[in-house]
C-alpha positions as CSV (number, residue, x, y, z in Angstrom):
1,M,-98.5,-167.0,-77.4
2,E,-98.7,-163.7,-79.0
3,F,-98.3,-163.3,-82.7
4,S,-97.5,-160.0,-84.9
5,R,-99.9,-159.5,-87.9
6,V,-97.2,-160.7,-90.1
7,E,-96.5,-163.8,-88.1
8,L,-100.2,-164.3,-87.5
9,F,-100.9,-164.5,-91.2
10,A,-97.9,-166.6,-91.8
11,A,-99.1,-169.4,-89.3
12,I,-102.5,-169.5,-90.5
13,R,-101.5,-170.0,-94.3
14,R,-99.0,-172.7,-93.0
15,D,-101.4,-174.6,-91.2
16,A,-103.8,-174.5,-94.1
17,R,-101.5,-175.7,-96.5
18,V,-99.7,-178.3,-94.4
19,G,-102.6,-179.6,-92.3
20,G,-105.5,-178.8,-94.4
21,C,-107.6,-177.2,-91.4
22,S,-110.6,-175.6,-92.1
23,I,-111.4,-171.8,-91.5
24,R,-113.4,-172.7,-88.5
25,E,-110.8,-174.7,-87.1
26,L,-108.1,-171.9,-88.0
27,A,-110.3,-169.3,-86.4
28,R,-110.8,-171.3,-83.1
29,R,-106.9,-172.3,-83.0
30,Y,-105.7,-168.7,-83.5
31,R,-108.8,-166.9,-81.8
32,V,-109.5,-164.4,-84.4
33,G,-112.4,-163.9,-86.7
34,R,-113.4,-166.1,-89.7
35,A,-113.0,-162.8,-91.6
36,T,-109.4,-162.5,-90.6
37,V,-108.6,-166.0,-91.5
38,R,-109.9,-165.4,-95.1
39,E,-107.8,-162.3,-95.3
40,A,-104.8,-164.5,-94.4
41,L,-105.3,-167.0,-97.0
42,A,-106.4,-164.3,-99.8
43,N,-103.0,-162.3,-99.1
44,A,-99.7,-162.9,-97.2
45,S,-99.4,-159.3,-96.3
46,P,-101.9,-158.2,-93.6
47,P,-103.7,-154.7,-94.5
48,P,-102.7,-151.5,-92.7
49,R,-104.5,-150.5,-89.4
50,K,-107.1,-147.9,-89.9
51,V,-106.1,-144.8,-88.2
52,P,-109.1,-143.2,-86.7
53,V,-109.8,-139.4,-87.7
54,R,-109.4,-137.3,-84.9
55,V,-112.2,-134.7,-84.4
56,A,-111.6,-131.1,-82.9
57,P,-114.9,-129.4,-82.9
58,K,-113.6,-126.4,-81.5
59,V,-111.0,-125.7,-84.0
60,G,-113.5,-126.4,-86.6
61,T,-115.2,-123.2,-85.7
62,V,-112.2,-121.1,-86.0
63,R,-110.3,-123.0,-89.0
64,G,-111.3,-120.4,-91.5
65,L,-110.0,-117.5,-89.2
66,I,-106.6,-119.4,-88.6
67,D,-106.0,-119.8,-92.2
68,V,-106.6,-116.2,-93.0
69,M,-103.8,-115.4,-90.7
70,L,-101.4,-118.1,-92.1
71,R,-102.1,-117.0,-95.7
72,E,-101.0,-113.3,-94.6
73,D,-97.8,-114.7,-93.2
74,L,-96.8,-116.0,-97.0
75,T,-96.0,-112.4,-98.1
76,A,-95.1,-110.9,-94.5
77,P,-91.5,-110.1,-93.4
78,P,-90.1,-113.0,-91.8
79,K,-89.6,-111.6,-88.5
80,Q,-93.3,-110.2,-88.2
81,R,-95.1,-113.3,-89.0
82,H,-97.9,-115.0,-86.7
83,T,-96.5,-117.5,-84.0
84,A,-99.0,-120.2,-82.9
85,K,-99.4,-118.1,-79.6
86,R,-100.2,-114.9,-81.6
87,V,-102.8,-116.9,-83.5
88,W,-104.4,-118.0,-80.2
89,A,-104.1,-114.6,-78.5
90,R,-105.9,-112.8,-81.5
91,L,-108.6,-115.5,-81.5
92,V,-109.4,-115.0,-78.1
93,D,-109.1,-111.2,-78.1
94,E,-110.5,-110.3,-81.1
95,H,-113.1,-113.3,-81.9
96,G,-113.7,-114.4,-78.3
97,A,-113.0,-118.0,-79.3
98,D,-113.3,-120.5,-76.5
99,I,-110.4,-122.9,-77.3
100,S,-107.2,-124.0,-75.8
101,Y,-103.7,-122.9,-76.9
102,G,-102.5,-126.6,-77.5
103,A,-105.3,-127.1,-80.1
104,V,-104.4,-124.1,-81.9
105,R,-100.5,-124.9,-81.8
106,D,-101.3,-128.4,-83.1
107,Y,-103.5,-127.2,-86.0
108,V,-101.0,-124.4,-86.9
109,R,-98.1,-127.0,-87.0
110,V,-99.9,-129.0,-89.6
111,R,-101.5,-126.4,-91.5
112,R,-98.8,-123.8,-92.3
113,P,-96.5,-126.1,-94.3
114,E,-99.8,-127.2,-96.2
115,L,-100.6,-123.6,-97.1
116,A,-97.1,-123.1,-98.1
117,R,-96.8,-125.9,-100.7
118,A,-100.4,-124.9,-101.9
119,A,-99.2,-121.3,-102.9
120,G,-95.5,-122.6,-104.0
121,V,-93.8,-121.1,-101.3
122,G,-91.0,-122.9,-99.2
123,L,-90.7,-125.8,-101.2
124,A,-87.4,-127.9,-101.0
125,E,-85.1,-126.6,-103.4
126,V,-83.9,-129.4,-105.8
127,M,-80.2,-129.5,-106.6
128,V,-79.2,-130.5,-110.2
129,P,-75.7,-132.3,-110.4
130,Q,-73.0,-130.2,-112.4
131,E,-70.5,-131.6,-114.7
132,R,-67.1,-129.9,-114.1
133,V,-65.2,-128.8,-117.3
134,A,-61.3,-128.8,-117.0
135,A,-59.9,-125.1,-116.8
136,A,-63.5,-123.7,-117.3
137,M,-64.5,-122.5,-113.8
138,A,-63.1,-121.3,-110.5
139,E,-64.5,-120.2,-107.3
140,V,-63.3,-117.1,-105.1
141,D,-63.9,-116.3,-101.3
142,F,-62.3,-114.6,-98.4
143,G,-62.1,-116.2,-94.9
144,E,-61.0,-114.9,-91.5
145,V,-57.9,-116.0,-89.9
146,W,-55.9,-115.1,-86.9
147,V,-52.3,-114.8,-86.9
148,D,-49.5,-114.1,-84.2
149,L,-48.0,-111.4,-86.0
150,G,-44.7,-110.2,-84.3
151,G,-46.1,-111.5,-80.8
152,V,-49.3,-109.8,-81.4
153,R,-52.4,-111.7,-82.2
154,T,-54.1,-110.1,-85.3
155,K,-57.2,-110.6,-87.2
156,C,-56.2,-111.3,-91.0
157,H,-58.2,-112.0,-94.2
158,M,-57.4,-115.2,-96.4
159,F,-58.0,-114.9,-100.3
160,A,-58.8,-118.1,-101.7
161,L,-59.4,-119.2,-105.4
162,R,-60.2,-122.8,-106.1
163,M,-60.3,-124.4,-109.5
164,S,-63.6,-126.1,-109.7
165,Y,-62.4,-129.3,-112.1
166,S,-59.3,-130.5,-110.0
167,G,-59.8,-128.8,-106.6
168,F,-56.5,-127.0,-106.8
169,A,-56.5,-123.6,-104.7
170,V,-54.2,-120.8,-104.1
171,H,-54.4,-118.8,-100.6
172,R,-52.9,-115.6,-99.8
173,V,-53.3,-113.8,-96.3
174,Y,-53.7,-110.1,-96.2
175,P,-54.3,-107.6,-93.5
176,T,-57.6,-106.3,-95.0
177,Q,-60.2,-107.6,-97.4
178,S,-60.3,-104.3,-99.3
179,Q,-60.2,-104.0,-103.2
180,E,-56.6,-103.9,-103.2
181,A,-56.4,-107.3,-101.4
182,F,-59.1,-108.5,-103.8
183,L,-57.1,-107.8,-106.9
184,E,-53.7,-108.5,-105.7
185,G,-55.1,-112.0,-104.6
186,H,-56.1,-112.6,-108.1
187,V,-52.8,-111.4,-109.5
188,A,-50.8,-113.8,-107.2
189,A,-53.4,-116.7,-107.9
190,F,-53.2,-116.2,-111.7
191,G,-49.3,-116.2,-111.5
192,V,-49.5,-119.7,-109.5
193,L,-51.8,-121.1,-112.0
194,G,-49.8,-120.0,-115.0
195,G,-53.0,-119.0,-116.8
196,V,-56.8,-117.9,-116.4
197,P,-59.9,-120.0,-116.4
198,T,-61.8,-120.0,-119.8
199,W,-65.3,-119.3,-118.7
200,H,-66.0,-117.7,-115.6
201,I,-65.3,-117.3,-111.9
202,R,-67.8,-117.5,-109.2
203,Y,-68.1,-114.8,-106.6
204,D,-70.3,-113.6,-103.6
205,N,-71.7,-110.2,-104.2
206,L,-68.8,-108.4,-102.4
207,T,-68.4,-104.5,-102.4
208,A,-64.8,-105.1,-104.0
209,A,-66.7,-106.1,-107.2
210,V,-70.2,-105.2,-107.0
211,K,-71.6,-101.7,-106.3
212,T,-75.4,-102.6,-106.4
213,V,-77.3,-105.8,-106.7
214,L,-80.0,-105.2,-109.1
215,F,-82.8,-107.4,-107.7
216,G,-85.5,-108.5,-110.1
217,K,-83.1,-108.6,-112.9
218,G,-81.5,-112.0,-112.5
219,R,-77.9,-112.2,-112.2
220,R,-77.3,-108.5,-113.2
221,R,-75.1,-106.4,-111.0
222,E,-73.8,-102.9,-111.3
223,E,-70.2,-103.5,-111.0
224,N,-67.1,-101.3,-109.7
225,D,-65.4,-99.8,-112.7
226,R,-61.8,-100.7,-111.5
227,W,-63.0,-104.4,-111.3
228,V,-64.5,-104.3,-114.7
229,L,-61.0,-103.0,-116.0
230,F,-59.4,-105.7,-114.2
231,R,-61.4,-108.4,-115.7
232,S,-61.2,-107.1,-119.2
233,H,-57.4,-107.1,-118.7
234,Y,-57.2,-110.9,-117.9
235,G,-60.1,-111.9,-119.9
236,F,-62.6,-113.7,-118.0
237,D,-66.5,-113.3,-116.9
238,A,-67.8,-113.1,-113.2
239,F,-70.6,-115.1,-112.2
240,Y,-72.4,-113.6,-109.1
241,C,-74.3,-115.9,-106.8
242,R,-77.7,-115.3,-105.2
243,P,-77.4,-112.9,-102.1
244,G,-77.7,-114.3,-98.7
245,V,-77.6,-118.0,-97.8
246,E,-79.5,-119.1,-100.8
247,G,-76.6,-118.6,-102.7
248,A,-73.8,-120.3,-100.9
249,H,-74.2,-123.7,-102.5
250,E,-73.7,-121.9,-105.9
251,K,-69.9,-122.1,-104.8
252,G,-69.8,-124.7,-102.1
253,G,-66.4,-125.7,-103.2
254,I,-64.7,-122.7,-102.1
255,E,-66.8,-122.2,-98.8
256,G,-65.6,-125.8,-97.8
257,E,-61.9,-125.1,-99.1
258,V,-61.5,-121.9,-96.7
259,G,-62.4,-123.8,-93.8
260,R,-60.5,-127.1,-94.7
261,F,-57.2,-125.2,-95.3
262,R,-57.6,-123.0,-92.1
263,R,-57.9,-126.5,-89.9
264,T,-55.3,-128.2,-91.7
265,W,-52.7,-125.6,-92.0
266,L,-53.2,-122.7,-89.9
267,T,-54.1,-124.5,-86.7
268,P,-52.7,-124.0,-84.2
269,V,-52.5,-120.1,-84.7
270,P,-49.3,-119.5,-86.9
271,K,-46.4,-117.2,-85.1
272,V,-44.7,-115.4,-87.9
273,A,-42.8,-112.0,-88.1
274,S,-44.7,-110.9,-91.1
275,L,-47.4,-111.8,-93.7
276,A,-44.8,-112.3,-96.3
277,E,-43.2,-115.1,-94.3
278,L,-46.5,-116.5,-93.6
279,N,-47.6,-116.5,-97.4
280,N,-44.4,-118.1,-98.2
281,L,-45.1,-121.1,-95.7
282,I,-48.6,-121.3,-97.5
283,A,-47.1,-121.7,-100.7
284,G,-45.2,-124.7,-99.3
285,Y,-48.6,-126.0,-97.8
286,E,-50.3,-125.8,-101.3
287,R,-47.8,-128.0,-102.9
288,R,-48.2,-130.7,-100.0
289,D,-52.0,-130.4,-100.6
290,G,-51.5,-131.9,-104.1
291,Q,-51.5,-135.4,-102.6
292,R,-54.9,-135.3,-101.0
293,R,-58.1,-136.8,-102.7
294,I,-61.4,-135.0,-102.7
295,A,-64.3,-137.0,-101.3
296,T,-64.6,-140.4,-103.4
297,R,-62.4,-139.4,-106.3
298,H,-59.8,-142.0,-107.5
299,A,-57.1,-139.4,-108.7
300,T,-55.3,-136.9,-106.3
301,V,-55.8,-133.2,-106.8
302,G,-52.1,-132.9,-108.2
303,H,-53.0,-135.3,-110.9
304,D,-56.1,-133.6,-112.0
305,W,-54.3,-130.2,-111.9
306,A,-51.5,-131.5,-114.1
307,H,-54.1,-132.1,-116.8
308,E,-55.9,-129.0,-116.0
309,R,-53.2,-126.3,-116.1
310,G,-52.4,-127.0,-119.7
311,L,-56.0,-126.0,-121.0
312,L,-56.0,-122.4,-119.0
313,A,-56.3,-119.5,-121.1
314,P,-52.6,-117.6,-121.4
315,L,-51.7,-114.6,-119.1
316,P,-51.6,-111.4,-120.7
317,G,-48.3,-110.1,-121.8
318,E,-48.4,-107.0,-119.1
319,E,-49.2,-107.7,-115.5
320,Y,-51.9,-105.6,-114.1
321,D,-51.0,-103.0,-111.1
322,P,-53.3,-103.8,-108.5
323,G,-52.6,-100.9,-106.5
324,L,-55.0,-98.0,-105.9
325,V,-53.3,-94.7,-107.0
326,L,-53.3,-91.8,-104.7
327,T,-51.7,-88.3,-104.8
328,P,-51.3,-87.0,-101.0
329,R,-49.2,-83.9,-100.4
330,V,-46.1,-84.2,-98.0
331,D,-46.4,-82.2,-94.8
332,R,-43.6,-80.6,-93.0
333,S,-42.6,-83.7,-91.0
334,A,-42.1,-85.4,-94.4
335,M,-45.1,-87.6,-93.8
336,I,-47.9,-88.3,-96.2
337,T,-51.4,-89.6,-94.9
338,V,-53.0,-92.4,-96.7
339,R,-56.0,-93.8,-95.3
340,M,-55.6,-92.1,-92.1
341,I,-52.3,-93.6,-91.7
342,K,-48.9,-91.6,-91.8
343,Y,-45.9,-92.8,-93.8
344,S,-42.6,-91.1,-93.9
345,V,-40.9,-90.0,-97.3
346,P,-37.5,-88.3,-98.2
347,A,-37.4,-85.1,-96.5
348,H,-36.6,-83.1,-99.8
349,L,-40.1,-83.7,-101.0
350,I,-41.8,-81.7,-98.3
351,G,-44.7,-79.4,-99.8
352,R,-45.0,-81.6,-102.8
353,K,-47.5,-83.9,-104.1
354,V,-46.2,-87.6,-104.6
355,R,-48.1,-90.7,-106.3
356,V,-48.8,-93.4,-104.1
357,S,-49.5,-97.2,-105.1
358,L,-51.8,-98.7,-102.3
359,R,-51.6,-102.2,-102.2
360,A,-53.1,-105.1,-99.9
361,S,-49.7,-105.4,-97.9
362,H,-47.6,-102.4,-98.8
363,L,-47.5,-99.0,-100.5
364,V,-45.1,-97.6,-102.9
365,V,-44.3,-93.9,-103.2
366,F,-43.1,-92.3,-106.5
367,D,-41.7,-89.0,-107.2
368,G,-42.9,-88.9,-110.9
369,R,-41.8,-92.3,-112.1
370,T,-39.0,-92.9,-109.5
371,P,-40.0,-95.1,-106.5
372,V,-38.6,-93.1,-103.5
373,A,-40.2,-95.1,-100.7
374,R,-42.0,-98.4,-99.7
375,H,-43.8,-99.2,-96.6
376,E,-45.3,-102.1,-95.1
377,R,-49.2,-101.4,-94.9
378,V,-50.2,-100.4,-91.4
379,V,-53.6,-101.8,-90.3
380,A,-54.0,-100.3,-86.8
381,R,-56.1,-97.1,-86.7
382,D,-54.0,-93.8,-86.4
383,G,-50.8,-95.9,-86.7
384,Q,-47.5,-94.8,-88.7
385,S,-44.7,-96.1,-90.4
386,I,-41.4,-94.0,-90.3
387,Q,-37.9,-94.7,-91.9
388,L,-34.8,-92.9,-90.4
389,D,-33.4,-93.0,-94.0
390,H,-35.6,-90.3,-94.9
391,Y,-34.3,-87.9,-92.5
392,L,-30.6,-88.5,-92.8
393,E,-29.9,-85.3,-94.8
394,V,-31.7,-83.2,-92.2
395,L,-29.9,-84.8,-89.4
396,R,-26.5,-83.7,-91.1
397,H,-27.5,-80.1,-90.3
398,K,-29.7,-80.7,-87.0
399,P,-27.7,-83.6,-85.3
400,G,-29.3,-82.7,-81.8
401,A,-32.8,-83.9,-83.2
402,L,-31.6,-87.6,-83.6
403,P,-31.5,-88.9,-79.9
404,G,-35.2,-88.0,-79.4
405,S,-36.8,-88.6,-82.8
406,S,-39.7,-90.9,-83.7
407,A,-37.4,-92.1,-86.7
408,L,-34.6,-93.6,-84.5
409,A,-37.3,-95.1,-82.0
410,A,-39.1,-96.8,-84.9
411,S,-35.8,-98.1,-86.3
412,R,-34.8,-99.6,-83.0
413,R,-38.2,-101.4,-82.7
414,A,-37.8,-102.8,-86.2
415,G,-34.0,-103.9,-85.6
416,V,-32.8,-101.7,-88.3
417,F,-30.8,-99.7,-86.0
418,T,-28.6,-102.2,-84.3
419,S,-26.2,-102.6,-81.2
420,E,-23.2,-101.9,-83.8
421,H,-24.9,-98.5,-84.6
422,E,-25.2,-98.0,-81.0
423,A,-21.5,-98.7,-80.3
424,F,-20.2,-96.7,-83.0
425,W,-22.6,-93.6,-82.2
426,A,-21.1,-93.9,-78.4
427,A,-17.7,-94.1,-79.5
428,A,-18.0,-91.2,-81.9
429,R,-19.5,-88.9,-79.3
430,K,-16.8,-89.7,-76.7
431,V,-14.0,-88.9,-79.2
432,N,-15.5,-85.7,-81.0
433,G,-18.4,-84.6,-79.0
434,D,-22.1,-85.0,-79.5
435,G,-22.7,-82.8,-82.6
436,P,-19.7,-84.3,-84.6
437,G,-20.1,-87.7,-83.3
438,T,-23.6,-87.8,-84.5
439,R,-22.9,-86.7,-88.0
440,D,-20.3,-89.3,-88.1
441,L,-23.1,-91.7,-87.3
442,V,-25.2,-90.3,-90.1
443,E,-22.5,-90.5,-92.5
444,V,-22.3,-94.3,-91.7
445,L,-26.1,-94.7,-92.1
446,L,-25.9,-93.1,-95.3
447,L,-23.6,-96.0,-96.6
448,H,-26.7,-98.3,-96.4
449,R,-28.1,-96.8,-99.4
450,A,-25.3,-98.1,-101.6
451,M,-23.9,-101.2,-99.5
452,R,-25.7,-104.6,-98.2
453,P,-26.5,-104.1,-94.3
454,V,-24.3,-107.0,-93.5
455,D,-21.2,-105.3,-95.2
456,V,-21.7,-102.0,-93.2
457,I,-22.2,-103.9,-89.9
458,A,-19.1,-105.7,-90.8
459,G,-17.5,-102.4,-91.5
460,I,-18.5,-100.9,-88.1
461,R,-17.1,-103.9,-86.2
462,A,-13.8,-103.5,-88.0
463,A,-13.3,-99.8,-87.4
464,L,-14.3,-100.1,-83.7
465,S,-11.9,-103.2,-83.3
466,V,-8.9,-100.8,-84.3
467,G,-10.5,-97.8,-82.4
468,A,-11.6,-95.9,-85.6
469,V,-14.7,-93.8,-85.5
470,S,-14.5,-92.3,-89.0
471,A,-17.2,-92.9,-91.7
472,D,-14.3,-93.4,-94.4
473,V,-12.8,-96.3,-92.4
474,V,-16.2,-97.9,-92.1
475,A,-16.7,-97.7,-95.9
476,L,-13.3,-99.1,-96.7
477,E,-13.8,-101.9,-94.3
478,A,-17.2,-102.5,-95.7
479,R,-15.8,-102.7,-99.4
480,L,-13.2,-105.2,-97.9
481,H,-15.6,-107.2,-96.5
482,A,-18.1,-107.2,-99.7
483,G,-15.1,-108.2,-101.7
484,G,-16.1,-106.6,-104.9
485,S,-14.4,-103.1,-104.3
486,S,-11.4,-104.0,-102.3
487,P,-8.1,-102.5,-103.4
488,V,-6.0,-104.9,-105.7
489,R,-2.8,-105.7,-104.0
490,P,0.5,-106.6,-106.2
491,A,0.8,-110.3,-107.0
492,A,4.5,-110.2,-106.0
493,D,3.7,-109.4,-102.4
494,P,4.0,-112.6,-100.2
495,P,0.8,-113.5,-98.5
496,T,0.5,-112.4,-95.0
497,T,-1.1,-114.2,-92.1
498,V,-1.7,-110.8,-90.2
499,E,-4.8,-109.0,-91.3
500,Q,-3.7,-105.3,-92.4
501,R,-6.4,-102.7,-91.3
502,V,-6.6,-98.9,-91.4
503,V,-5.7,-97.4,-88.0
504,S,-6.8,-94.0,-86.8
505,L,-4.4,-91.8,-84.9
506,T,-7.3,-89.8,-83.5
507,Q,-7.6,-91.9,-80.7
508,R,-4.4,-90.1,-79.3
509,R,-7.0,-87.5,-78.1
510,L,-8.5,-90.0,-75.5
511,A,-8.5,-89.2,-72.1
512,D,-5.4,-91.6,-71.6
513,P,-2.8,-90.9,-74.0
514,A,-0.9,-93.7,-72.9
515,A,-3.5,-96.2,-73.7
516,V,-2.1,-98.8,-76.2
517,I,-4.2,-98.6,-79.6
518,V,-5.3,-102.2,-80.8
519,G,-3.6,-102.7,-84.2
520,L,-0.7,-100.6,-83.8
521,P,2.8,-102.2,-83.1
522,A,4.8,-101.2,-80.1
523,D,7.2,-98.3,-80.7
524,T,10.6,-99.2,-79.6
525,R,12.6,-96.1,-80.8
526,P,14.1,-93.9,-78.1
527,L,12.2,-90.5,-77.1
528,P,13.5,-87.5,-79.2
529,S,16.0,-85.1,-77.5
530,V,16.9,-81.5,-78.1
531,A,20.3,-81.7,-76.2
532,D,22.3,-81.2,-79.4
533,Y,20.4,-77.8,-80.2
534,D,20.8,-76.7,-76.6
535,D,24.8,-76.9,-77.0
536,L,24.4,-74.4,-80.1
537,L,22.8,-71.8,-78.1
538,P,25.8,-70.6,-75.9
539,R,27.8,-70.5,-79.2
540,R,25.5,-68.2,-80.8
541,S,25.5,-66.1,-77.8
542,R,29.7,-65.9,-77.4
543,P,31.4,-62.9,-78.8
544,A,34.2,-63.5,-81.3
545,P,37.7,-62.3,-80.1
546,A,39.3,-59.0,-81.6
547,G,42.2,-59.2,-83.6
548,P,44.6,-56.9,-85.7
549,G,43.1,-55.9,-89.0
550,T,39.8,-56.3,-87.8
551,T,36.8,-53.8,-87.0
552,N,33.7,-54.2,-85.1
553,E,31.8,-55.2,-88.1
554,G,34.4,-57.9,-88.8
555,S,35.8,-56.3,-92.1
556,T,39.6,-56.2,-92.8
557,T,41.4,-53.1,-92.8
558,A,44.2,-52.0,-95.1
């Protein structure tokens, strides 16, 4: 029967203790030497086996040469360091060494980390556990996310700010990760938090905040002036992690949060009509996230956040405008160019400079202090955003330019120019002709500036139902639908069950005059006759009879 070393020592000690066997008897019984028996009786744990030292005589002759090459690698660029194969090739080519590649490979594998430890290079970094103070710190990062935006799969960027103590996080998706998105994300996050962290927020060295990393000067950075102004406005400090992978652990909470939120709430790929709709959904997801627990914590995120939010520093009295201010000039097509993208503005601004506040998701155009246009930001290269409303005054005088205009095509794609508009335009052109009919449509489109779209659409439907193609009729019916500007009827009038509508008689000019006009009561009166007037005509032409005392002039004689 074979024994392991531990079992052998245990058996020897048991027989010596119970049976009183001598050393000679134990050695014979277990077929071991007397020295082994004495070791077992002296100590229950067998000594470790001695590992013979392997001798590599050929490596010994070139050991110094190999060490020189490996020491040079300690300061060489990572991609230009010696591999074991390169070390072997140099030994053979430059020194004529008679040695196998395997021997060199085995020596390099063991010797390289020994030299690195001796020089203090490549040592395993020790992580010091940190205590999180409520409301003191937060972390910020961007992450990529794909969205089916209006049926088109689009790569967007998710801004995330995470409170270090509670783990509560705010997320917003933007078309870019530009400085406008960076600042706008902070404004949105501070608005949700209801305050600002009291100490600092941790960041990568992203270009939206850092212009230059000052290597060799610790954590010092040359920051963007606009970013410094933003931090000063909200009153917090920035902590920048070390560049590269080495600094990722310094804000590990937000690194994991971006991936967790994307996997939990944005998988599968969300299908939305706009990023505003997606961000509204995300706000609901964040509220549901309050019920989760982080790792081994006993309290939920929502519980810790309820304690933390009351300790935040208050928001400043005035909200910061994160938009980038630009001053482009309006061209002859009533368009401005912002970041190589064209946007329309009201036509009366042609030739003038306007002020643009460029934000992450939209831009606002100002004429002085008055906002005159607002567009969703276009991300596609060489794209454009055109609004039909900006050209209505021009189209009053040039109605023939409307059918083939880019503004009309854009409005149709966006669903702003509806089937009701199309029907009114077709009816107006049929009654009044192409030019006047298009001008009638323009007048109807101008009503959108003062009325809700739903009221104008209702006005168009009502006007078409009674056969009217007048903008005045549409305006009156839209006010009736809105209810706020409808004419006040006398209280004594009995309530009627038949809805009274304005009826346009211009439809008499249709191709079929006998057509019944919807909304008009049947006319039962007889057709007018001029027979009585015909009877008077012979009487006027009949001469009067001549009598005594009269003359041809009809005067009486004496």
